[in-house]
Wavefront OBJ file of the C-alpha trace (Angstrom):
o trace
v 29.668 -19.094 11.903
v 26.712 -20.621 13.779
v 23.212 -19.157 13.452
v 23.196 -18.153 17.134
v 26.447 -16.172 16.818
v 25.300 -14.599 13.547
v 21.968 -13.550 15.086
v 23.741 -12.075 18.107
v 26.093 -10.044 15.911
v 23.259 -8.775 13.705
v 21.134 -7.908 16.746
v 23.935 -5.736 18.113
v 24.333 -3.966 14.758
v 20.580 -3.364 14.545
v 20.500 -1.941 18.067
v 23.352 0.468 17.286
v 21.769 1.574 14.002
v 18.429 2.073 15.760
v 20.029 4.346 18.383
v 21.559 6.501 15.650
v 18.339 6.657 13.617
v 16.199 7.424 16.677
v 18.465 10.360 17.550
v 18.364 11.699 13.976
v 14.573 11.339 13.817
v 14.108 13.073 17.182
v 16.351 15.989 16.217
v 15.292 16.557 12.604
v 12.531 14.477 11.008
v 9.882 14.459 13.756
v 9.999 18.254 14.319
v 10.036 18.932 10.566
v 6.948 16.879 9.750
v 5.361 17.777 13.125
v 4.643 14.404 14.694
v 2.034 14.607 17.453
v 1.837 11.556 19.756
v -1.448 11.017 21.621
v -1.063 8.374 24.337
v -4.438 7.278 25.683
v -2.692 4.161 26.983
v 0.922 3.448 27.917
v 2.771 0.633 26.212
v 5.277 -1.396 28.283
v 8.860 -0.181 28.377
v 10.170 -3.743 28.600
v 9.149 -7.108 27.272
v 7.659 -8.255 23.967
v 4.718 -6.475 22.341
v 3.062 -6.996 18.968
v 2.247 -3.534 17.620
v -0.372 -3.168 14.876
v -1.051 0.060 13.001
v -2.854 1.372 9.957
v -0.687 2.534 7.050
v -1.851 5.825 5.471
v 1.448 7.558 4.597
v 5.156 6.890 3.916
v 6.232 8.236 7.311
v 4.456 5.443 9.223
v 7.304 2.961 8.878
v 9.665 5.436 10.546
v 7.533 7.504 12.898
v 5.420 4.772 14.524
v 8.514 2.824 15.698
v 10.188 6.101 16.706
v 7.174 7.110 18.799
v 7.452 3.882 20.819
v 10.751 5.111 22.335
v 12.381 1.675 22.214
v 13.888 -0.476 19.504
v 10.944 -1.702 17.458
v 11.309 -4.165 14.593
v 9.157 -3.728 11.482
v 7.697 -6.427 9.251
v 8.113 -4.854 5.796
v 7.941 -5.825 2.134
v 11.074 -7.335 0.625
v 10.785 -4.780 -2.190
v 12.543 -2.341 0.133
v 15.654 -4.482 -0.337
v 15.645 -3.371 -3.986
v 15.809 0.349 -3.186
v 19.001 1.606 -4.894
v 21.975 2.283 -2.598
v 19.999 1.731 0.621
v 18.255 -1.601 0.073
v 21.085 -3.740 1.406
v 20.973 -1.812 4.690
v 17.253 -2.347 5.358
v 17.693 -5.520 7.483
v 19.984 -3.508 9.776
v 17.258 -0.858 10.184
v 15.400 -3.384 12.386
v 13.307 -4.446 9.377
v 12.149 -8.023 8.862
v 11.640 -8.456 5.091
v 8.813 -10.692 3.892
v 7.533 -11.771 0.491
v 4.432 -9.670 0.072
v 1.431 -11.535 -1.279
v 2.937 -14.985 -0.639
v 3.476 -17.288 2.323
v 6.826 -16.609 3.967
v 7.482 -18.921 6.933
v 11.043 -17.627 7.248
v 9.854 -14.086 7.955
v 7.308 -15.301 10.505
v 9.998 -17.360 12.233
v 12.172 -14.237 12.485
v 9.255 -12.265 13.955
v 8.854 -14.947 16.602
v 12.597 -14.992 17.347
v 12.702 -11.252 17.990
v 9.526 -11.388 20.065
v 11.003 -14.205 22.176
v 14.098 -12.135 22.897
v 11.811 -9.477 24.400
v 11.529 -6.884 21.607
v 8.454 -5.181 20.114
v 7.541 -5.961 16.497
v 5.385 -3.646 14.366
v 3.036 -5.050 11.707
v 0.834 -3.170 9.229
v -2.012 -5.715 8.969
v -3.779 -4.053 6.027
v -1.000 -5.462 3.859
v -0.971 -2.308 1.747
v -1.102 1.450 2.092
v -4.525 3.062 1.739
v -5.226 5.170 -1.342
v -8.164 7.229 -0.062
v -7.686 7.329 3.713
v -10.234 4.607 4.411
v -8.507 1.793 6.291
v -8.248 -1.356 4.175
v -9.614 -4.687 5.454
v -6.945 -6.292 7.631
v -5.481 -9.646 6.644
v -6.836 -12.602 8.654
v -3.295 -13.775 9.324
v -2.788 -11.036 11.936
v -5.163 -12.785 14.335
v -3.368 -16.091 13.882
v -0.002 -14.384 14.403
v -1.130 -12.720 17.637
v -2.630 -15.997 18.855
v 0.578 -17.887 18.117
v 2.875 -15.322 19.749
v 0.739 -14.973 22.875
v 2.079 -11.524 23.811
v 0.252 -8.226 24.479
v -1.085 -6.489 21.366
v -0.668 -2.716 21.148
v -3.028 -0.861 18.815
v -1.801 2.292 17.053
v -3.765 4.577 14.737
v -2.338 7.273 12.439
v -5.259 9.624 11.842
v -3.951 12.413 9.585
v -1.391 10.560 7.475
v -3.727 10.135 4.491
v -4.037 13.934 4.281
v -0.389 14.757 5.014
v 0.793 12.706 2.030
v -1.968 10.854 0.151
v -0.709 7.798 -1.664
v -1.839 9.180 -4.999
v -0.255 12.621 -4.416
v 3.103 13.542 -5.875
v 3.864 16.048 -3.125
v 3.324 16.053 0.662
v 1.415 18.727 2.552
v 2.618 20.629 5.597
v 0.382 19.062 8.224
v 0.899 17.501 11.676
v 0.886 13.696 11.763
v -1.213 12.473 14.681
v -0.207 9.073 16.071
v -2.670 7.685 18.619
v -1.867 4.890 21.074
v -5.360 3.437 21.251
v -5.304 0.253 23.351
v -3.127 -2.480 24.822
v -4.749 -5.910 25.135
v -3.350 -9.102 26.637
v -5.631 -11.746 25.141
v -6.550 -14.855 27.158
v -6.127 -18.292 25.624
v -9.843 -18.753 24.923
v -10.020 -15.785 22.510
v -10.085 -16.894 18.874
v -7.895 -15.589 16.072
v -11.034 -14.268 14.354
v -11.928 -12.182 17.419
v -8.430 -10.702 17.513
v -8.628 -9.864 13.797
v -11.955 -8.098 14.380
v -10.393 -6.081 17.214
v -7.490 -5.068 14.992
v -9.897 -3.813 12.326
v -11.924 -1.870 14.886
v -9.028 -0.279 16.739
v -6.885 0.849 13.796
v -9.653 1.956 11.414
v -9.908 5.592 10.348
v -12.959 7.142 8.691
v -11.542 9.815 6.335
v -14.856 11.694 6.336
v -14.609 12.382 10.071
v -10.957 13.476 10.329
v -10.578 17.244 10.502
v -7.660 19.130 8.992
v -5.369 20.158 11.880
v -4.655 23.857 12.491
v -1.624 25.407 10.779
v -1.852 23.089 7.774
v -1.184 24.184 4.227
v -0.096 22.783 0.884
v 0.458 23.499 -2.789
v 0.069 21.449 -5.979
v -2.699 19.531 -4.225
v -4.098 17.975 -7.413
v -0.827 16.595 -8.781
v -1.075 12.819 -9.122
v -4.872 12.634 -8.868
v -5.564 12.019 -12.604
v -3.195 9.024 -12.537
v -5.049 7.516 -9.572
v -8.607 8.399 -10.574
v -8.611 6.751 -13.997
v -12.123 7.896 -14.928
v -14.232 10.974 -14.319
v -16.339 10.477 -11.159
v -19.245 12.283 -12.839
v -19.465 11.005 -16.437
v -17.076 8.005 -16.009
v -15.107 8.820 -19.153
v -11.887 6.762 -19.034
v -8.724 8.841 -18.628
v -11.002 11.874 -18.577
v -9.408 13.831 -15.726
v -6.490 16.205 -16.197
v -4.870 19.027 -14.268
v -6.332 22.449 -14.949
v -3.712 24.544 -16.780
v -2.092 27.120 -14.488
v -3.993 25.783 -11.447
v -2.095 23.072 -9.585
v -4.932 22.497 -7.106
v -7.694 21.655 -9.607
v -8.698 18.931 -12.056
v -11.267 18.928 -14.834
v -12.864 16.404 -17.173
v -12.366 17.087 -20.863
v -15.506 15.060 -21.677
v -18.195 16.606 -19.432
v -16.405 19.849 -18.384
v -16.790 19.091 -14.668
v -14.172 20.858 -12.563
v -13.088 20.256 -8.972
v -10.669 21.917 -6.580
v -8.768 19.550 -4.261
v -8.547 20.686 -0.639
v -6.311 19.614 2.250
v -8.940 17.223 3.592
v -8.894 15.239 0.310
v -12.286 16.579 -0.726
v -13.176 17.461 -4.297
v -14.983 20.803 -4.270
v -17.142 21.331 -7.342
v -16.279 24.558 -9.156
v -17.614 24.197 -12.663
v -19.923 22.284 -14.973
v -21.882 19.415 -13.387
v -19.283 18.852 -10.627
v -20.532 18.279 -7.071
v -18.653 18.147 -3.777
v -17.449 14.671 -2.828
v -14.625 13.076 -0.881
v -11.951 11.356 -2.964
v -12.940 8.083 -1.288
v -16.536 8.523 -2.492
v -15.373 9.608 -5.952
v -13.258 6.492 -6.406
v -16.066 4.272 -5.136
v -18.380 5.809 -7.746
v -15.905 4.862 -10.461
v -15.436 1.260 -9.317
v -19.169 0.741 -8.776
v -19.871 2.045 -12.279
v -17.394 -0.319 -13.949
v -18.477 -3.234 -11.774
v -16.837 -6.499 -10.807
v -15.837 -7.457 -14.358
v -14.750 -4.183 -15.986
v -14.052 -3.895 -19.717
v -12.701 -0.952 -21.671
v -14.502 -1.680 -24.955
v -17.536 -3.983 -24.807
v -17.430 -4.708 -28.558
v -13.736 -5.643 -28.430
v -14.393 -7.823 -25.390
v -17.310 -9.602 -27.074
v -15.293 -10.244 -30.234
v -11.847 -11.172 -28.874
v -12.181 -11.401 -25.088
v -9.840 -8.427 -24.523
v -10.911 -6.481 -21.431
v -8.073 -3.925 -21.478
v -5.156 -3.226 -23.780
v -2.425 -0.679 -24.269
v 1.279 -0.072 -24.596
v 3.435 -1.065 -21.633
v 6.979 -1.874 -20.573
v 7.541 -5.317 -19.090
v 10.344 -6.292 -16.697
v 11.267 -9.576 -15.042
v 12.317 -9.346 -11.388
v 15.091 -11.668 -10.267
v 15.485 -12.436 -6.541
v 18.433 -10.663 -4.970
v 18.910 -8.186 -7.821
v 18.176 -4.476 -7.447
v 17.440 -3.707 -11.092
v 14.745 -5.707 -12.922
v 15.528 -7.226 -16.324
v 13.850 -5.236 -19.148
v 11.870 -7.450 -21.510
v 10.881 -4.655 -23.852
v 8.174 -2.206 -24.832
v 5.118 -3.673 -26.448
v 1.371 -4.209 -26.579
v -0.246 -5.676 -23.464
v -3.666 -7.342 -23.503
v -5.774 -8.506 -20.567
v -7.921 -11.535 -21.370
v -10.128 -13.737 -19.239
v -7.403 -16.211 -18.273
v -4.083 -14.563 -19.111
v -2.034 -11.506 -19.977
v -0.543 -11.394 -23.472
v 2.528 -9.243 -24.168
v 3.656 -8.667 -27.764
v 7.047 -6.993 -28.094
v 7.310 -4.187 -30.654
v 10.565 -5.769 -31.873
v 8.682 -8.737 -33.303
v 9.633 -11.375 -30.733
v 7.257 -14.224 -29.953
v 4.381 -13.123 -27.686
v 4.872 -13.721 -23.965
v 1.910 -15.358 -22.259
v 1.363 -14.822 -18.518
v -1.398 -17.287 -17.528
v -3.537 -16.572 -14.473
v -3.165 -20.080 -13.046
v 0.237 -19.698 -11.299
v -0.259 -16.070 -10.201
v -0.151 -15.757 -6.417
v -0.536 -11.992 -6.070
v -1.001 -8.752 -8.003
v 0.665 -5.993 -6.023
v 1.230 -2.262 -6.112
v 4.720 -2.119 -4.667
v 7.013 0.670 -3.472
v 6.825 3.597 -5.896
v 3.372 2.445 -7.111
v 4.879 -0.195 -9.394
v 2.527 -2.925 -10.559
v 3.960 -6.387 -9.976
v 2.732 -9.909 -10.643
v 4.064 -12.637 -8.375
v 4.123 -16.366 -9.042
v 6.290 -19.147 -7.584
v 8.643 -19.164 -10.582
v 8.489 -15.667 -12.084
v 7.897 -12.102 -10.921
v 7.062 -9.398 -13.444
v 6.723 -5.630 -13.293
v 4.318 -3.791 -15.611
v 4.773 -0.108 -16.464
v 1.877 1.071 -18.670
v 2.445 4.004 -21.000
v -1.255 4.104 -21.948
v -3.925 4.091 -19.231
v -3.255 4.551 -15.534
v -1.324 1.893 -13.625
v -4.205 1.982 -11.111
v -6.621 1.183 -13.920
v -4.544 -1.850 -14.897
v -4.416 -2.944 -11.253
v -8.189 -2.671 -10.846
v -8.991 -4.513 -14.085
v -6.422 -7.248 -13.443
v -7.599 -7.790 -9.848
v -11.222 -8.214 -10.895
v -10.569 -10.524 -13.850
v -8.153 -12.646 -11.826
v -10.790 -12.964 -9.098
v -13.437 -13.973 -11.661
v -11.061 -16.574 -13.105
v -10.389 -18.105 -9.686
v -14.085 -18.216 -8.817
v -14.789 -19.963 -12.125
v -12.034 -22.502 -11.411
v -13.424 -23.221 -7.940
v -16.941 -23.699 -9.298
v -15.655 -26.247 -11.838
v -13.896 -28.195 -9.109
l 1 2 3 4 5 6 7 8 9 10 11 12 13 14 15 16 17 18 19 20 21 22 23 24 25 26 27 28 29 30 31 32 33 34 35 36 37 38 39 40 41 42 43 44 45 46 47 48 49 50 51 52 53 54 55 56 57 58 59 60 61 62 63 64 65 66 67 68 69 70 71 72 73 74 75 76 77 78 79 80 81 82 83 84 85 86 87 88 89 90 91 92 93 94 95 96 97 98 99 100 101 102 103 104 105 106 107 108 109 110 111 112 113 114 115 116 117 118 119 120 121 122 123 124 125 126 127 128 129 130 131 132 133 134 135 136 137 138 139 140 141 142 143 144 145 146 147 148 149 150 151 152 153 154 155 156 157 158 159 160 161 162 163 164 165 166 167 168 169 170 171 172 173 174 175 176 177 178 179 180 181 182 183 184 185 186 187 188 189 190 191 192 193 194 195 196 197 198 199 200 201 202 203 204 205 206 207 208 209 210 211 212 213 214 215 216 217 218 219 220 221 222 223 224 225 226 227 228 229 230 231 232 233 234 235 236 237 238 239 240 241 242 243 244 245 246 247 248 249 250 251 252 253 254 255 256 257 258 259 260 261 262 263 264 265 266 267 268 269 270 271 272 273 274 275 276 277 278 279 280 281 282 283 284 285 286 287 288 289 290 291 292 293 294 295 296 297 298 299 300 301 302 303 304 305 306 307 308 309 310 311 312 313 314 315 316 317 318 319 320 321 322 323 324 325 326 327 328 329 330 331 332 333 334 335 336 337 338 339 340 341 342 343 344 345 346 347 348 349 350 351 352 353 354 355 356 357 358 359 360 361 362 363 364 365 366 367 368 369 370 371 372 373 374 375 376 377 378 379 380 381 382 383 384 385 386 387 388 389 390 391 392 393 394 395 396 397 398 399 400 401 402 403 404 405 406 407 408 409 410
């Protein structure tokens, strides 16, 4: 079967699936989660459009395309293909899978093909979902993509998603999701990719401090998941110091300094005991990262003696392309050093060395799973000691320091 015939068949299947999903979303999902669409500008009903949106909650990938009222293709991580039972269907849900953290010319070619046939394509240019509500810096590639495609760019902003279901939270809240259609710009040829990227950042950014909790919002178990995300106390900075308050699902406390906070619907920590002070979760996490700095270490004496910045028990898996389930490599002791990760299996096998040199990306994938991507091998790390977010932060900073040192030598 030729590529043209195959594309035509798949396009028809995608259109039919989209019609079914749009009807289901309109009848059930959108009313249940209370989607509120605010159109300050109208997007075209026909012709190609490149849609860009921030990504604060899981509903974005479904509700932003649904709100556009026409078949909208989504550029999404290929990890969705590994979702059990449903992964194989994702390409027929108008999704264009791409290799997150790596160059993927095939995915970009498919984006261009669907744009050229007159369809809208949605991109989340942050490259990752926000943890605190503050919009992440957008990837510079979005400006180059818009410049290459040469079609109108529609800017969308989801303003309450980070409160409706924070990335760190185990449970969603009952809260309207506000989707704003902010601007539609048809850029002239003399506009640079850098200018387009700056516009994307400006139009889709949300300041979590300024967003008010919508009326008729409520929630329970608001603190569940916060200790796993906030891997140190924002007051005394004791590692793994936060825990849920017994018999109070909306509060956390530090067992080192006795500070206690209640989590509210706006993602604020309200001080209720000890030395705790009111602060937004975004500010609390920034306090932690600023305290530990750009080259964080868990034990300064251990780091000075052996170069180990972080260590603990973890499960290691190898991810094979095209397979849903990763290959388990065992449970063992994981060490982060200045130029590599070292995994020692509890069963006594030879240590597995993961050098920094070939690593292309360190990602927090679907389900908050920590993955390391290189051209030849992809690994998944599941710590049993210390938060997965702590491992991500430490690994990011030490990998960055390693790359800067390599560039300075060259």
